[in-house]
MARBA-3410 file (N, C-alpha, C, O; in Angstrom, 1 decimal):
119
1.0,-0.8,-0.2,0.2,0.0,-0.1,0.9,1.0,0.1,1.5,1.2,1.2 ~ 0.9,2.1,-1.2,1.3,3.2,-0.5,0.6,4.3,-0.4,-0.4,4.4,-1.1 ~ 1.0,5.6,0.7,0.2,6.3,1.2,0.5,7.5,0.7,-0.4,8.3,0.3 ~ 1.9,7.8,0.7,2.4,8.7,-0.4,3.6,8.4,-1.3,4.6,7.7,-1.0 ~ 3.3,8.9,-2.4,4.0,8.4,-3.3,5.2,9.9,-3.7,4.7,11.0,-4.0
6.5,9.7,-3.5,7.7,10.3,-4.6,7.8,9.6,-5.1,7.4,8.5,-5.0 ~ 9.0,10.3,-6.6,9.8,10.1,-7.4,10.8,10.5,-6.9,11.0,11.6,-6.5 ~ 11.7,9.4,-6.9,13.4,10.5,-7.2,14.3,9.6,-7.6,14.9,8.8,-6.8 ~ 14.6,9.8,-8.9,15.5,9.3,-9.6,14.8,7.5,-10.2,15.2,6.3,-10.1 ~ 13.9,8.0,-10.5,13.0,6.8,-11.0,13.0,5.9,-9.2,13.7,4.9,-9.1
12.6,6.1,-8.5,12.7,5.4,-7.0,11.5,5.8,-7.0,11.0,6.9,-7.5 ~ 10.8,4.8,-6.3,9.4,5.0,-5.6,9.6,4.8,-4.2,10.0,3.8,-3.7 ~ 9.2,6.5,-3.3,8.7,5.8,-1.8,7.6,5.9,-1.4,6.7,6.6,-1.8 ~ 7.6,5.1,-0.2,6.0,5.4,0.3,6.0,6.0,1.1,5.0,6.0,1.8 ~ 7.3,6.8,1.6,7.0,8.2,2.9,6.8,7.4,3.9,7.4,8.2,4.7
6.5,6.2,4.9,6.6,5.8,6.0,8.1,4.9,6.3,8.9,5.0,7.2 ~ 8.3,3.9,4.9,9.4,3.2,5.3,10.7,3.5,4.8,11.9,3.7,5.3 ~ 9.9,3.5,3.3,11.4,4.1,2.3,11.1,5.8,2.9,9.9,6.1,2.7 ~ 11.6,6.6,3.5,11.9,8.1,4.0,12.4,8.8,3.4,13.3,9.3,4.0 ~ 12.4,9.0,2.4,13.3,10.2,1.7,13.6,11.5,2.1,12.6,12.3,2.0
15.0,12.2,2.7,15.2,13.8,2.3,15.1,14.2,1.7,16.1,14.1,0.9 ~ 13.9,15.1,1.3,13.5,16.1,0.2,12.8,17.5,0.5,12.2,17.6,1.5 ~ 13.0,18.6,-0.4,12.4,19.7,0.3,11.0,19.2,0.5,10.2,19.6,1.4 ~ 10.7,18.3,-0.7,8.9,17.8,-0.9,8.5,17.3,1.2,7.4,17.7,1.7 ~ 9.3,16.7,1.9,8.7,16.2,2.7,9.6,16.5,4.1,9.4,15.8,5.1
10.4,17.4,4.2,11.0,18.2,5.1,10.1,18.2,6.6,10.5,17.9,7.8 ~ 8.9,18.7,6.2,8.0,18.6,7.6,7.7,17.2,8.0,7.6,17.2,9.2 ~ 7.6,16.0,7.4,7.8,14.8,8.0,8.9,13.8,7.8,8.8,12.6,7.7 ~ 9.8,14.6,7.6,11.0,13.3,7.5,11.6,12.8,8.6,11.9,11.6,8.7 ~ 11.9,14.1,10.1,12.4,13.6,11.3,11.6,12.6,12.0,12.0,11.6,12.5
9.8,13.3,12.0,9.1,12.7,12.4,9.4,10.8,11.9,9.7,9.8,12.6 ~ 8.9,11.0,10.4,8.8,9.5,10.1,10.4,8.5,10.6,10.7,7.4,11.2 ~ 10.7,9.1,10.3,12.4,8.2,10.3,12.8,8.3,11.6,13.4,7.3,12.0 ~ 12.5,9.2,12.5,12.5,8.2,14.2,11.4,7.0,14.6,11.7,6.0,15.2 ~ 10.2,7.4,14.0,9.5,6.3,14.3,10.0,4.8,13.9,10.2,3.8,14.6
10.2,5.0,12.5,11.3,3.6,11.9,12.3,3.2,12.6,12.3,2.0,13.0 ~ 13.3,4.0,13.0,13.9,3.9,14.2,13.6,3.6,15.3,14.6,3.2,15.9 ~ 12.8,3.6,15.7,12.2,3.0,17.0,11.4,1.6,16.8,11.5,0.5,17.4 ~ 10.7,1.8,15.7,10.1,0.6,15.2,11.4,-0.4,15.5,11.6,-1.2,16.4 ~ 12.1,-0.1,14.4,13.3,-1.6,14.4,14.3,-1.7,15.7,14.8,-2.7,16.0
14.4,-0.7,16.3,14.6,-1.2,17.8,13.9,-1.8,18.5,14.2,-3.0,18.7 ~ 13.0,-1.4,18.8,11.5,-2.5,19.2,11.1,-4.3,18.4,10.8,-5.3,18.9 ~ 11.1,-4.0,17.3,10.8,-5.2,16.3,11.0,-6.7,17.0,10.1,-7.6,17.1 ~ 12.7,-6.8,17.4,12.9,-8.1,18.5,12.4,-8.4,19.3,12.4,-9.6,19.5 ~ 11.7,-7.3,20.1,11.0,-7.7,21.0,9.4,-8.1,21.1,8.7,-8.4,22.1
9.2,-8.2,19.8,7.5,-8.3,20.0,7.5,-9.8,19.7,8.4,-10.3,19.1 ~ 6.3,-10.5,20.3,6.0,-11.5,19.9,5.3,-12.0,18.8,5.3,-11.4,17.8 ~ 4.9,-12.9,18.9,3.7,-13.3,18.0,2.4,-12.8,17.4,1.9,-13.1,16.4 ~ 2.1,-12.1,18.2,0.4,-11.2,18.5,0.8,-9.9,18.7,1.4,-9.7,19.8 ~ 0.7,-8.9,17.8,0.9,-7.7,18.0,-0.3,-6.7,17.9,-0.9,-6.5,16.8
-0.6,-6.0,18.9,-1.5,-4.8,18.3,-0.9,-3.4,18.4,-0.2,-2.8,19.2 ~ -1.6,-3.3,17.0,-1.5,-1.7,16.9,-2.8,-0.9,17.3,-3.8,-1.0,16.7 ~ -2.5,0.0,18.5,-3.4,0.9,19.1,-3.4,2.1,18.0,-2.3,2.6,17.6 ~ -4.8,2.7,17.6,-4.6,3.8,16.9,-3.8,3.4,15.9,-2.6,3.6,16.0 ~ -4.5,2.6,14.7,-3.5,1.9,13.3,-4.0,2.5,12.6,-3.6,2.2,11.5
-5.1,3.6,12.6,-4.9,4.9,10.8,-5.1,3.7,9.9,-5.8,2.8,10.3 ~ -4.5,3.7,9.1,-4.7,3.2,7.6,-3.0,2.1,7.6,-2.5,1.8,6.6 ~ -2.5,1.8,8.9,-1.7,0.9,9.2,-0.2,1.0,8.2,0.1,-0.1,7.8 ~ 0.3,1.5,8.1,1.2,2.3,7.2,2.6,1.1,7.4,3.5,0.9,6.5 ~ 2.6,0.4,8.6,3.7,-0.3,9.3,3.4,-1.8,9.1,4.4,-2.6,9.2
2.3,-2.3,8.8,1.8,-3.7,9.0,3.0,-4.4,8.2,4.0,-5.1,8.6 ~ 2.5,-3.9,6.7,3.3,-5.3,5.8,5.0,-5.1,6.5,5.5,-6.2,6.8 ~ 5.7,-4.1,6.6,7.0,-4.3,7.0,7.1,-5.2,8.3,7.7,-6.2,8.3 ~ 6.3,-4.7,9.4,6.4,-5.5,10.7,6.2,-7.0,10.4,7.0,-7.8,10.8 ~ 5.4,-7.2,9.9,4.9,-9.1,9.6,6.5,-9.6,8.6,7.0,-10.7,8.8
6.9,-8.6,7.7,8.2,-9.1,7.0,9.2,-9.4,7.8,9.9,-10.4,7.7 ~ 9.4,-8.5,8.6,10.8,-7.8,9.6,10.7,-8.2,10.5,11.7,-8.0,11.2 ~ 9.6,-8.9,11.1,9.8,-9.5,12.7,8.7,-11.3,12.5,8.1,-11.9,11.7 ~ 9.2,-11.4,13.9,8.7,-12.4,14.5,7.1,-12.5,14.6,6.6,-13.6,15.0 ~ 6.0,-11.4,14.4,5.0,-11.0,14.3,4.3,-12.1,13.5,4.6,-12.2,12.3
3.4,-12.8,13.9,2.7,-13.9,13.0,1.1,-13.2,12.8,0.5,-13.4,11.7 ~ 0.7,-12.5,14.0,-0.8,-11.8,14.2,-0.9,-10.0,14.3,-0.8,-9.5,15.5 ~ -1.0,-9.5,13.6,-0.7,-8.4,13.5,-2.1,-7.5,13.2,-2.5,-7.3,12.1 ~ -3.1,-6.9,14.8,-4.3,-6.6,14.8,-4.4,-5.2,14.9,-4.3,-4.7,16.0 ~ -4.7,-4.4,13.7,-4.9,-2.8,13.9,-6.7,-2.6,14.6,-7.8,-3.1,14.4
-6.2,-1.5,15.7,-7.4,-1.3,16.4,-7.8,0.4,16.3,-6.7,1.0,16.4 ~ -8.7,0.9,16.1,-9.0,2.3,15.9,-10.2,2.6,16.4,-11.2,1.8,16.5 ~ -10.0,4.1,17.0,-11.6,4.6,17.6,-12.7,4.6,16.5,-12.2,4.8,15.4 ~ -13.8,4.4,16.5,-15.0,4.2,16.1,-15.2,5.7,15.2,-15.5,6.8,15.7 ~ -15.1,5.5,14.0,-15.3,7.2,13.0,-14.5,8.1,13.5,-14.9,9.2,13.8
-13.1,7.9,13.7,-12.1,8.5,13.6,-11.2,8.8,12.4,-10.6,9.9,12.5 ~ -11.0,8.2,11.2,-10.9,8.4,10.3,-12.0,7.8,9.5,-13.0,7.2,9.8 ~ -11.5,8.3,8.1,-12.3,7.8,7.1,-11.0,7.3,5.9,-10.1,7.9,5.3 ~ -11.7,5.7,6.1,-10.4,4.5,5.6,-11.0,4.0,3.9,-12.1,3.8,3.5 ~ -9.9,4.0,3.4,-10.0,3.3,2.1,-10.7,1.9,2.1,-10.5,1.1,3.0
-11.4,1.8,1.1,-12.2,0.6,0.9,-11.3,-1.0,1.8,-11.7,-1.8,2.7 ~ -9.9,-0.9,0.8,-9.4,-1.7,1.2,-8.4,-1.5,2.1,-7.3,-1.9,1.8 ~ -8.5,-1.1,3.1,-7.7,-0.9,4.4,-8.6,-0.1,5.6,-8.9,1.1,5.6 ~ -9.0,-1.1,6.4,-10.1,-1.0,7.6,-9.3,-1.2,8.8,-8.1,-1.5,8.7 ~ -9.7,-1.1,9.7,-8.9,-1.5,11.0,-9.6,-3.0,11.2,-10.6,-3.3,10.5
-9.1,-4.0,12.0,-9.4,-4.8,12.4,-10.4,-4.6,13.5,-11.5,-5.2,13.4 ~ -10.3,-3.8,14.5,-11.3,-3.8,15.1,-11.6,-2.4,15.5,-10.8,-1.6,15.2 ~ -12.6,-2.0,16.1,-12.5,-0.5,16.6,-13.4,-0.2,18.0,-14.4,-0.9,18.2 ~ -13.0,0.6,18.7,-13.6,0.9,20.0,-13.6,2.1,20.5,-13.1,3.0,19.9 ~ -14.2,2.4,21.5,-15.0,3.8,22.0,-14.1,4.5,22.3,-14.6,5.6,22.5
-12.6,4.4,22.4,-11.9,5.1,22.9,-11.5,5.1,24.5,-10.7,5.9,25.0 ~ -12.4,4.0,25.4,-12.4,4.1,26.7,-12.1,2.6,27.0,-11.3,2.1,27.9 ~ -12.7,1.9,26.2,-12.5,0.2,26.5,-11.9,-0.4,25.6,-12.6,-0.4,24.6 ~ -10.5,-1.1,25.4,-10.8,-1.7,24.5,-11.2,-3.0,24.4,-11.0,-3.8,25.4 ~ -12.2,-3.6,22.9,-13.0,-4.8,23.5,-12.0,-5.8,23.5,-12.0,-6.4,22.4
-11.0,-6.3,24.3,-10.2,-7.7,23.9,-10.1,-7.9,25.6,-10.5,-7.1,26.4 ~ -9.6,-8.9,26.0,-9.9,-9.9,27.0,-8.1,-9.6,27.2,-7.3,-9.4,26.3 ~ -7.7,-9.6,29.0,-6.3,-9.3,29.7,-5.2,-10.3,28.3,-5.6,-11.1,27.5 ~ -4.4,-10.2,28.4,-3.6,-11.1,27.9,-3.4,-11.7,26.2,-2.8,-12.6,25.8 ~ -4.6,-10.4,25.4,-4.8,-11.2,23.9,-3.5,-11.0,23.0,-3.2,-11.5,21.9
-2.6,-10.1,23.9,-1.7,-9.5,23.0,-0.3,-9.6,24.0,-0.1,-9.2,25.1 ~ 0.9,-10.6,22.8,2.0,-10.5,23.6,3.0,-8.7,23.3,4.2,-8.5,23.6 ~ 2.2,-7.7,22.7,3.1,-6.6,22.4,1.8,-5.5,21.9,0.7,-5.9,21.7 ~ 2.2,-4.1,21.8,1.6,-3.4,21.3,2.2,-2.2,20.8,3.2,-1.8,21.3 ~ 1.6,-1.5,19.6,2.5,-0.7,19.0,1.4,0.3,19.0,0.3,0.1,18.5
1.6,1.3,19.5,1.2,2.9,19.0,2.1,4.1,19.1,3.1,4.2,19.8 ~ 1.6,4.9,18.2,2.5,6.5,17.5,1.0,7.0,17.1,-0.1,6.6,16.8 ~ 1.9,8.3,17.1,0.6,9.3,16.6,-0.6,9.2,17.1,-1.6,9.6,16.4 ~ -0.9,8.8,18.4,-2.0,9.2,19.0,-1.2,9.3,20.5,-0.1,8.8,20.9 ~ -2.3,10.1,21.3,-2.4,10.3,23.1,-3.1,9.1,23.0,-3.8,8.8,22.1
-2.8,8.2,24.2,-3.6,7.4,24.9,-3.3,7.1,26.5,-2.2,6.9,26.8 ~ -4.1,7.1,27.2,-3.5,6.1,28.5,-3.8,5.0,28.7,-5.0,4.9,28.8 ~ -3.2,3.8,29.0,-3.3,2.5,28.7,-3.6,2.1,30.2,-2.5,2.2,30.8 ~ -4.6,1.7,31.2,-4.4,1.1,32.5,-5.4,-0.1,32.5,-5.5,-0.9,33.4
END
């Protein structure tokens, strides 16, 4: 899935995993590169089941499944928080207060770009 498409010297970049440093994305480069660096650091610690809280359009899903031990990647997002493409939908939706899952359902969770408190 390509969210943002950049072409530099006939190379395609998705803007999330392949993050070019260009004038067109100076406002996003540092943030997305930092997220990718943190993700690469954390991925060896992920188990087989991963919950992506506030998943949005899940731009890191394929990368995580290909580059880690994660076998089940579940995305959850707040009901009505985003207009999704037909081919990209969260696996689960929640009210923003109570995640509709039992404790210990996942070995790890991944959360970026949303501010939440887990208790």
